MILOSE-718594 format. One line per 10 residues: their letters; for each residue x, y, z of C-alpha. Coordinates in nm, 3 decimals, decimal comma. Layout:
N
a = X Y Z  ...
end
This chain:
421
mavqeihrtt = 4,845 -1,059 2,976  4,621 -0,731 2,828  4,315 -0,966 2,811  4,334 -0,987 3,245  4,237 -0,628 3,242  3,887 -0,653 3,155  3,834 -0,867 3,486  3,937 -0,600 3,719  3,602 -0,371 3,842  3,661 -0,069 3,999
hgggctcddc = 3,363 0,177 4,141  3,550 0,476 4,022  3,534 0,681 3,702  3,623 0,349 3,532  3,348 0,156 3,665  3,306 -0,195 3,474  3,043 -0,359 3,659  2,797 -0,497 3,492  2,465 -0,312 3,679  2,516 0,034 3,588
phgareghrr = 2,485 0,119 3,198  2,821 0,312 3,255  3,022 0,043 3,340  2,845 -0,211 3,111  2,969 0,058 2,849  3,326 0,069 2,978  3,377 -0,300 3,048  3,328 -0,313 2,684  3,554 -0,087 2,577  3,823 -0,228 2,787
aalafqeqrd = 3,799 -0,564 2,645  3,765 -0,429 2,310  4,136 -0,256 2,357  4,303 -0,515 2,544  4,204 -0,775 2,255  4,302 -0,520 2,005  4,656 -0,524 2,215  4,634 -0,872 2,179  4,620 -0,920 1,845  4,871 -0,666 1,725
efaagqglpa = 5,116 -0,866 1,968  5,036 -1,207 1,825  5,076 -1,039 1,462  5,418 -0,908 1,602  5,513 -1,276 1,686  5,566 -1,196 2,078  5,375 -1,354 2,354  5,390 -1,718 2,256  5,498 -1,989 2,462  5,814 -2,157 2,382
avarsagasr = 5,625 -2,491 2,370  5,436 -2,374 2,053  5,668 -2,133 1,906  5,936 -2,379 1,695  5,607 -2,536 1,532  5,404 -2,301 1,286  5,105 -2,494 1,243  5,094 -2,545 1,671  5,143 -2,164 1,690  4,913 -2,065 1,491
qwvsdeltqs = 4,598 -2,280 1,653  4,716 -2,183 1,986  4,723 -1,799 1,879  4,372 -1,863 1,696  4,275 -2,023 2,035  4,364 -1,741 2,246  4,191 -1,474 2,037  3,845 -1,690 2,031  3,851 -1,685 2,394  3,914 -1,322 2,390
artvadrgre = 3,692 -1,235 2,101  3,430 -1,429 2,299  3,498 -1,188 2,622  3,457 -0,882 2,418  3,115 -1,023 2,282  3,035 -1,084 2,611  3,081 -0,733 2,715  2,945 -0,604 2,376  2,577 -0,780 2,499  2,582 -0,661 2,790
aghswlylls = 2,659 -0,251 2,732  2,346 -0,354 2,473  2,121 -0,462 2,710  2,199 -0,135 2,930  2,149 0,106 2,659  1,835 -0,015 2,590  1,754 0,024 2,926  1,873 0,405 2,956  1,727 0,479 2,625  1,434 0,373 2,698
rravlavwia = 1,384 0,617 3,005  1,511 0,862 2,805  1,297 0,817 2,474  0,987 0,940 2,744  1,181 1,188 2,867  1,211 1,323 2,473  0,813 1,291 2,477  0,750 1,461 2,770  1,000 1,751 2,655  0,823 1,776 2,302
agllllvqvg = 0,493 1,800 2,460  0,655 2,083 2,645  0,790 2,246 2,358  0,420 2,248 2,173  0,347 2,399 2,508  0,619 2,704 2,432  0,489 2,736 2,092  0,098 2,701 2,139  0,171 3,013 2,399  0,377 3,215 2,154
talgtgwsaa = 0,176 3,219 1,876  -0,113 3,265 2,064  0,054 3,619 2,205  -0,092 3,781 1,914  -0,377 3,643 1,808  -0,545 3,476 2,107  -0,616 3,165 2,282  -0,847 2,921 2,116  -1,028 2,588 2,122  -0,790 2,452 1,874
rtagllaall = -0,472 2,540 2,067  -0,649 2,368 2,365  -0,706 2,054 2,120  -0,368 2,008 2,022  -0,226 2,042 2,383  -0,479 1,851 2,497  -0,412 1,573 2,178  0,002 1,579 2,288  -0,066 1,510 2,678  -0,313 1,213 2,631
laglltvaar = -0,077 1,037 2,326  0,250 1,110 2,548  0,087 0,948 2,802  -0,032 0,648 2,573  0,331 0,614 2,439  0,458 0,637 2,809  0,243 0,358 2,910  0,366 0,156 2,621  0,724 0,225 2,703  0,681 0,111 3,092
aqtvrgglla = 0,616 -0,235 2,895  0,910 -0,246 2,700  1,156 -0,093 2,943  1,404 -0,397 2,863  1,386 -0,361 2,485  1,422 -0,053 2,482  1,088 0,107 2,529  0,968 0,299 2,280  1,208 0,197 2,041  1,079 -0,169 2,082
plvgednrls = 0,844 -0,163 1,802  1,077 -0,035 1,557  1,352 -0,343 1,644  1,360 -0,635 1,433  1,450 -0,969 1,539  1,828 -0,896 1,457  1,833 -0,634 1,730  1,868 -0,400 1,435  1,611 -0,091 1,388  1,381 -0,179 1,112
tskavpcawl = 1,357 0,053 0,805  1,039 -0,129 0,772  0,862 -0,074 1,066  1,017 0,273 1,140  0,822 0,495 0,833  0,475 0,316 0,886  0,533 0,388 1,277  0,594 0,724 1,211  0,288 0,768 0,968  0,104 0,592 1,239
lltafaallp = 0,168 0,846 1,488  0,066 1,155 1,267  -0,241 1,027 1,213  -0,332 0,912 1,536  -0,267 1,263 1,647  -0,449 1,415 1,349  -0,752 1,222 1,386  -0,686 1,325 1,799  -0,733 1,660 1,744  -1,093 1,668 1,574
alrlaasgpg = -1,210 1,421 1,816  -1,131 1,632 2,133  -1,237 1,936 1,927  -1,608 1,715 1,873  -1,638 1,688 2,227  -1,626 2,029 2,333  -1,843 2,176 2,055  -2,231 2,197 2,070  -2,413 2,129 1,754  -2,406 2,403 1,490
perealyqgl = -2,190 2,499 1,190  -1,874 2,424 1,391  -1,960 2,032 1,458  -2,020 1,995 1,102  -1,709 2,164 1,002  -1,540 1,919 1,227  -1,741 1,612 1,067  -1,623 1,706 0,773  -1,310 1,742 0,755  -1,271 1,339 0,861
elwravplla = -1,445 1,269 0,551  -1,303 0,930 0,366  -1,273 1,124 0,023  -1,081 1,367 0,178  -0,836 1,145 0,328  -0,777 0,879 0,059  -0,457 0,966 0,018  -0,309 0,958 0,365  -0,507 0,614 0,474  -0,338 0,493 0,126
vvaltsavav = 0,006 0,569 0,257  -0,056 0,432 0,589  -0,165 0,105 0,472  0,100 0,082 0,207  0,396 0,140 0,437  0,224 -0,134 0,705  0,159 -0,375 0,432  0,587 -0,331 0,312  0,629 -0,393 0,621  0,436 -0,725 0,664
lvrrvvsvri = 0,568 -0,842 0,341  0,935 -0,742 0,460  0,936 -0,943 0,756  0,749 -1,242 0,537  1,006 -1,236 0,292  1,317 -1,219 0,524  1,161 -1,553 0,730  1,145 -1,712 0,404  1,453 -1,631 0,259  1,656 -1,706 0,620
lgqrlqklpa = 1,472 -2,093 0,641  1,576 -2,157 0,242  1,947 -2,086 0,337  1,950 -1,775 0,050  1,945 -1,503 0,303  2,253 -1,481 0,587  2,131 -1,289 0,896  2,344 -1,251 1,232  2,251 -1,031 1,545  2,377 -0,690 1,618
drprgadllt = 2,484 -0,618 1,987  2,260 -0,326 1,990  2,014 -0,146 1,777  2,151 0,223 1,658  2,016 0,522 1,453  2,209 0,466 1,131  2,069 0,106 1,074  1,792 0,287 0,914  1,990 0,382 0,643  2,277 0,113 0,602
ddsgrgsfpd = 2,235 -0,269 0,543  2,376 -0,512 0,825  2,755 -0,453 0,762  2,725 -0,079 0,833  2,730 0,014 0,443  2,459 0,292 0,360  2,197 0,096 0,182  2,026 0,313 -0,123  1,726 0,165 -0,095  1,692 0,177 0,296
aqyvlvstvv = 1,773 0,527 0,250  1,566 0,648 -0,026  1,267 0,534 0,167  1,367 0,725 0,442  1,441 0,996 0,242  1,118 1,029 0,087  0,889 0,938 0,367  1,050 1,227 0,585  0,990 1,499 0,317  0,620 1,372 0,235
ltyaavslar = 0,559 1,301 0,619  0,703 1,676 0,679  0,428 1,801 0,408  0,147 1,612 0,582  0,257 1,782 0,915  0,255 2,108 0,795  -0,046 2,098 0,608  -0,164 1,944 1,016  -0,041 2,232 1,153  -0,215 2,476 0,883
fpdrlprlpw = -0,560 2,334 0,917  -0,575 2,135 1,265  -0,973 2,072 1,190  -0,976 1,795 0,946  -0,661 1,482 0,861  -0,385 1,600 0,652  -0,457 1,600 0,270  -0,154 1,473 0,066  -0,218 1,528 -0,313  -0,180 1,170 -0,513
alallvalsa = 0,107 1,285 -0,679  0,310 1,248 -0,334  0,097 0,954 -0,204  0,240 0,829 -0,537  0,599 0,898 -0,455  0,621 0,671 -0,130  0,442 0,385 -0,351  0,714 0,419 -0,570  0,958 0,432 -0,288  0,818 0,148 -0,093
avylaakyae = 0,833 -0,057 -0,444  1,145 0,023 -0,460  1,232 -0,073 -0,126  1,057 -0,403 -0,143  1,205 -0,517 -0,454  1,597 -0,476 -0,300  1,472 -0,700 -0,005  1,377 -0,955 -0,228  1,701 -0,965 -0,440  1,934 -0,941 -0,134
gsrplvlsvv = 2,098 -1,220 -0,007  2,330 -1,477 -0,126  2,407 -1,834 -0,035  2,839 -1,952 0,022  2,980 -2,087 -0,240  3,296 -2,276 -0,292  3,421 -2,267 -0,625  3,735 -2,429 -0,609  3,986 -2,579 -0,332  4,386 -2,615 -0,354
rtrepgdlda = 4,651 -2,703 -0,136  4,894 -2,428 0,001  5,242 -2,388 -0,130  5,470 -2,213 0,090  5,852 -2,104 -0,053  6,046 -2,354 -0,186  5,798 -2,622 -0,156  5,748 -2,862 -0,479  5,409 -2,891 -0,594  5,279 -3,224 -0,440
pvrtgddiei = 4,899 -3,407 -0,414  4,687 -3,255 -0,083  4,800 -3,504 0,198  4,681 -3,489 0,598  4,898 -3,218 0,765  4,862 -2,980 0,445  4,709 -2,658 0,463  4,431 -2,585 0,215  4,299 -2,291 0,014  3,919 -2,283 -0,024
rgvgfvppga = 3,864 -2,023 -0,300  3,473 -1,884 -0,303  3,211 -1,602 -0,212  3,007 -1,537 0,061  3,224 -1,691 0,376  3,197 -1,350 0,576  2,822 -1,274 0,553  2,730 -0,880 0,626  2,722 -0,821 0,997  3,019 -1,140 1,076
htpemlarlv = 3,300 -0,966 1,101  3,384 -0,919 1,428  3,631 -1,127 1,576  3,341 -1,410 1,783  3,171 -1,422 1,419  3,453 -1,518 1,221  3,563 -1,747 1,470  3,261 -1,937 1,393  3,339 -1,972 1,041  3,373 -2,389 0,990
vrigavhvhv = 3,501 -2,598 0,732  3,344 -2,958 0,686  3,621 -3,217 0,527  3,446 -3,525 0,499  3,302 -3,601 0,829  3,593 -3,395 1,017  3,475 -3,010 1,085  3,765 -2,809 1,103  3,750 -2,448 1,240  3,900 -2,170 1,061
plvpvaggft = 4,219 -2,048 1,266  4,228 -1,689 1,280  4,545 -1,497 1,195  4,610 -1,142 1,305  4,752 -0,902 1,158  4,844 -0,525 1,254  4,463 -0,418 1,266  4,301 -0,712 1,154  4,273 -1,082 1,057  4,409 -1,195 0,690
npsdtvlvvp = 4,230 -1,526 0,765  3,942 -1,546 0,740  3,804 -1,377 0,441  3,517 -1,358 0,275  3,619 -1,548 -0,013  3,925 -1,704 0,102  3,995 -1,977 0,397  4,315 -2,108 0,450  4,249 -2,445 0,710  4,512 -2,756 0,744
vpadvepgrt = 4,356 -3,059 0,654  4,356 -3,292 1,013  4,513 -3,661 1,057  4,151 -3,781 1,092  4,033 -3,732 0,752  4,066 -4,062 0,549  4,278 -4,054 0,236  4,072 -4,087 -0,120  3,829 -3,873 -0,277  3,640 -3,651 -0,006
dvsvvtaagv = 3,416 -3,324 0,001  3,483 -3,000 0,094  3,226 -2,724 0,233  3,226 -2,413 0,460  2,933 -2,348 0,741  2,909 -1,990 0,791  2,841 -1,810 1,131  2,514 -1,771 1,018  2,467 -2,154 1,020  2,430 -2,177 0,609
esnrcaidva = 2,636 -2,421 0,460  2,765 -2,414 0,101  2,792 -2,648 -0,194  3,063 -2,956 -0,143  3,319 -2,973 -0,398  3,506 -3,289 -0,392  3,887 -3,325 -0,360  4,127 -3,622 -0,313  4,383 -3,674 -0,013  4,679 -3,902 -0,090
e = 4,767 -4,130 0,122
end
């Protein structure tokens, strides 16, 4: 079978070993391709054993079990590829920091050709080297979690917009504070030292400090809001295989998010203004106009309000008996298929086959795993609004409750049905 290809190990260009980044990524790619081939093969009615081919219920269950096992293999390979990607990224991030310091040196040398070398250029170069060294030490301590990206990764293994924005402001502020500090260390008593002290006066830096404090407070509040809503089962969160740059602009399902995008856009624009101000006047902290500081505050308020509003619990609206063409209308009996209609059965980030296979329907005291029904390119069951499951023989006749447990572990409301003898 095609899915068995993922177990082959080679050390050529298609290496699938778990001990190297290329092999982990290649192994995940092969596992995903094998799963797609197997799913499309089952969707076309091929590959079914003769023992189950004559029974629609048995064949559906067998196909679902086979796809579930293959989906778990793909998920395992995806997590391995994610860990290898983080390790590789941590090394590249450190290299990127030192390349940025080298580019700063080239810019300093290029601009000094006409005007000559100055103490401000020396301080800027030393500040960049010192900050790069500190970031390198911090990255080494978090190599397994992505190095420099570790502080930006949330509990769901995605890049966090609420963490990335204050981290960018903190880096700029730290660099801006290092510049006059190094110049103060090298300057003697006189007008130059007084000018440096004046550039560090509090009232001049209040807008900048307000933005840093506000964005940091938003990061703390968002973490608190998300934790409370998850514990209260009002928000469904599922981990990702690895963080991606697109996480800063999208929601958990990968769709573009206006609150996240506008928060990043506004912060980037104002941060650019602050960086230009620092380049023009390196002897003082960047002076932000209060209008730009209020713009960041408004953007942060929109982002925080969106975090309060997002999320919902799964909701079962009705449960009906499914009827095949030609069947008569009848009450629900054991062995029949029931259709559960509602919303929120597949939370954001749970559209992968492994997560879909985790859906469970509770019928009385019996837990029924929702079968995966493949079609070319996807699945018809389960979906976010409709689930189809069989009523097992262990369900006692009479009135019983039906509820849905999603892949995030959140249980829906209960809907009562009558099971006839």
